[in-house]
Phi, psi and omega in degrees: 000131184291148176287142181289336179289144173226162178280156168287163177301317179297322177294323179296313176306319182289343182254010179308317186269003183279147178264180180096020181251153181227129171264121177248124185235159175089176173280162186308317187281346183228036183285143179235134182244121177243129179249153181170197176284164174299317182296319177304313185285327180292324176293318180295319179295328178289321176299319174296319175298321176293329178275008177085007182264152175280137179285355185056245179213157177246137174228148174277127188298311183298318184259346185063028176278133184253141174264131179277164181304320179298323176294318181296318180292325174301319181287332177294318177303315182295334179266006176080021180268138179292146183265000000 
């Protein structure tokens, strides 16, 4: 279960280069987990978005904080990626 605490947008920006994040995609029976920096995973979610796929969710492994779609889209903008 995800932690109810979340980072502010500025805190997320400061963590873009930090490792310890996981992108979980797909359905429970076909779930794929990709680990990396927050920036790497934000870029992967953007590529998935451009291909018409849902980004599903990103979580910080240590704290189990999950990023919602609106937070992911804000980070796309900060990285100069089209929404």
